[in-house]
C-alpha positions in Angstrom: -123.2 -38.0 192.8 -121.4 -40.4 195.2 -120.6 -37.7 196.8 -124.0 -37.3 198.2 -124.9 -41.2 198.8 -123.9 -41.0 203.4 -126.7 -38.1 203.5 -128.7 -40.6 200.6 -129.0 -43.6 202.6 -130.2 -41.7 205.3 -132.8 -39.9 203.5 -135.7 -42.1 204.3 -136.9 -42.4 200.5 -134.3 -44.7 200.2 -134.6 -47.0 203.1 -133.7 -50.5 202.6 -131.8 -49.6 198.9 -128.5 -50.5 199.1 -125.7 -48.0 198.4 -123.9 -50.7 195.3 -127.6 -49.9 194.4 -128.0 -46.4 194.0 -126.5 -45.1 190.9 -128.4 -47.3 189.3 -131.5 -46.0 191.2 -131.0 -42.1 190.9 -130.2 -42.7 187.1 -133.8 -44.3 186.4 -134.7 -41.8 188.4 -133.4 -38.9 186.4 -132.3 -37.0 189.6 -130.6 -34.0 189.6 -128.9 -31.2 191.7 -129.4 -27.5 192.3 -128.2 -25.1 194.5 -129.4 -21.6 195.9 -128.4 -19.6 198.1 -129.7 -17.8 201.3 -132.9 -16.3 201.0 -133.2 -17.5 197.0 -136.6 -19.6 196.6 -136.5 -23.0 195.3 -140.1 -23.9 195.1 -142.5 -21.2 194.2 -146.4 -20.8 195.4 -148.3 -21.3 192.7 -146.2 -23.1 190.3 -147.8 -26.7 189.8 -146.4 -29.6 191.8 -144.0 -32.2 190.1 -140.7 -33.0 191.6 -140.1 -34.3 194.8 -136.7 -32.4 196.8 -134.3 -34.0 199.3 -131.6 -31.5 201.1 -128.1 -32.4 200.4 -126.9 -29.7 202.5 -127.1 -26.6 204.0 -131.3 -25.3 205.7 -134.5 -24.7 204.0 -137.8 -23.0 205.2 -141.0 -24.1 203.8 -143.6 -20.6 204.1 -146.5 -19.6 203.6 -147.5 -16.4 202.9 -151.3 -15.4 204.2 -153.2 -12.9 202.0 -151.6 -9.3 204.6 -148.1 -10.8 203.7 -147.7 -12.3 207.3 -145.4 -15.0 206.9 -145.9 -18.4 208.8 -142.9 -21.1 208.2 -144.5 -24.5 208.1 -141.6 -26.3 208.5 -137.9 -26.0 208.5 -136.0 -29.0 207.2 -132.0 -30.0 206.7 -129.9 -32.4 204.9 -131.4 -35.6 203.8 -135.2 -34.3 204.9 -137.6 -34.1 201.9 -140.3 -32.0 200.7 -142.9 -31.4 198.4 -143.7 -35.0 197.8 -147.2 -35.0 199.4 -147.7 -31.9 196.9 -146.0 -33.9 194.1 -147.9 -37.1 194.5 -151.4 -35.7 194.4 -150.5 -33.8 191.2 -151.4 -30.2 192.9 -152.0 -27.5 190.5 -150.8 -24.7 192.6 -148.6 -25.2 195.1 -149.7 -23.3 198.3 -146.6 -23.1 200.0 -143.0 -22.3 199.3 -139.8 -23.4 199.7 -137.4 -20.9 200.5 -133.3 -21.7 201.0 -132.6 -20.5 204.4 -128.4 -20.3 204.0 -126.6 -21.8 201.0 -128.2 -25.2 200.0 -127.6 -27.7 197.9 -130.9 -30.1 196.9 -131.5 -32.8 194.4 -135.0 -32.9 192.7 -136.4 -36.3 191.5 -139.8 -36.1 189.0 -142.4 -38.3 191.2 -144.1 -39.7 188.2 -140.8 -41.7 187.8 -140.6 -42.6 191.7 -144.7 -43.3 191.5 -144.3 -45.5 188.0 -142.1 -48.4 186.6 -139.9 -48.2 184.0 -139.2 -49.8 181.0 -136.5 -51.5 182.9 -138.8 -52.7 185.0 -136.4 -51.9 187.6 -137.1 -53.8 191.0 -136.6 -50.9 193.5 -139.5 -49.1 192.8 -141.9 -50.8 195.3 -139.5 -50.2 197.8 -139.5 -46.8 196.6 -143.7 -46.6 196.6 -143.4 -48.0 200.3 -140.9 -45.5 201.9 -142.4 -42.3 200.1 -145.8 -43.8 201.9 -144.3 -43.4 204.9 -142.6 -40.6 204.7 -146.2 -39.1 204.3 -147.8 -40.8 207.0 -144.8 -39.4 208.8 -145.2 -35.7 207.7 -149.1 -35.6 208.3 -147.9 -36.4 212.1 -145.8 -33.9 212.1 -148.2 -31.5 210.6 -151.3 -32.6 212.8 -147.9 -31.7 216.1 -147.9 -28.0 215.1 -151.8 -28.0 214.3 -151.5 -29.0 218.2 -148.9 -26.3 219.3 -150.5 -23.3 216.6 -154.1 -24.3 218.2 -153.2 -23.1 221.7 -155.0 -20.0 222.6 -151.9 -17.6 224.1 -148.8 -17.4 223.3 -147.4 -18.5 226.6 -149.4 -21.7 226.2 -148.2 -21.8 221.8 -144.5 -21.4 223.0 -144.5 -24.0 226.1 -145.9 -26.6 224.3 -143.3 -26.0 221.4 -140.7 -26.2 223.7 -142.3 -29.2 225.1 -142.0 -30.9 222.0 -138.3 -29.9 221.0 -137.3 -31.9 224.7 -139.4 -34.6 223.8 -137.3 -34.8 220.1 -133.9 -34.3 221.9 -134.4 -36.8 224.7 -133.4 -33.4 227.2 -134.3 -31.0 228.9 -131.8 -28.3 227.1 -131.5 -28.4 223.0 -131.1 -25.9 220.5 -134.5 -24.5 218.7 -134.0 -24.0 214.9 -135.3 -21.2 214.2 -133.9 -17.4 215.1 -136.9 -15.1 217.0 -138.3 -14.1 214.0 -138.5 -17.6 212.9 -140.0 -19.0 215.8 -142.3 -16.2 215.9 -143.8 -17.0 212.2 -143.6 -21.1 213.2 -145.7 -20.7 216.5 -147.9 -17.8 214.4 -147.4 -14.9 216.9 -145.9 -11.6 217.0 -142.3 -11.3 218.0 -142.5 -8.9 219.9 -145.2 -10.0 222.7 -143.2 -13.5 222.1 -140.2 -11.8 223.0 -141.9 -10.7 226.1 -143.5 -14.0 226.6 -139.4 -15.6 226.7 -138.3 -13.1 229.1 -141.4 -13.2 231.4 -140.9 -17.7 231.5 -136.9 -16.8 232.5 -138.5 -14.5 235.4 -140.6 -16.9 237.1 -137.4 -20.3 236.7 -139.5 -21.6 234.1 -136.7 -21.8 231.0 -133.1 -20.6 230.8 -132.6 -18.6 227.3 -129.4 -18.2 225.3 -130.5 -17.0 222.1 -131.1 -20.5 219.9 -130.2 -22.8 222.7 -133.6 -23.3 225.6 -133.6 -25.1 228.5 -137.1 -26.1 230.7 -136.0 -26.3 234.3 -138.2 -28.8 235.9 -141.1 -27.9 238.7 -141.0 -30.3 242.2 -143.5 -32.1 240.2 -142.0 -31.9 236.6 -138.9 -34.2 237.2 -135.6 -34.1 234.3 -137.0 -35.5 231.3 -135.4 -39.3 229.6 -136.3 -41.7 227.5 -138.7 -43.3 229.0 -141.0 -40.1 229.4 -143.1 -38.0 227.0 -144.4 -34.7 227.6 -146.6 -35.6 224.2 
């Protein structure tokens, strides 16, 4: 497990837990590491929620498919990020999403009950883990509302610009790379891919953006200065 300590120290679940205590923490939690190939399912829709997952390497996507088979990317996650925590804490009997490896990944799985319930040894770190878990879920709730604000826009153009402005804010720069391919971006925005491509070309032609595959740059108008750390787009 020591080879993953740098990643785990960056994981919000282990905030304020020293590296010296990590081995004991992981042993108490019964943490296990599993590997998955690209496009392999880590958690399937309809399964009971039990585990909190931590991405150790690679990237995963949280996917929701509707009745007609349309795919919606709820979120993309990379190393040190968590998935499944809200469903596991709520003891959901059938998870409404799937977690898919978008490339070869390693993930750590922890039984949520071992986080929220003290063990027989009464380890002192459980209270900190619970506090950290609550903070993670609060942050995920904010992210959900941000995405809802994007996808509730009326047009593909409005959705795309809202998303790009949020990414610019996150990166504190007008120039940034997004984590999605064109089809994945369409799935995230809940729009048609061909329509999205048309809008991207139009925005580039109008001088609103520059784009090269996953790289975007928002071009400021005379009334829109370059993004700086104290300038908020949201």
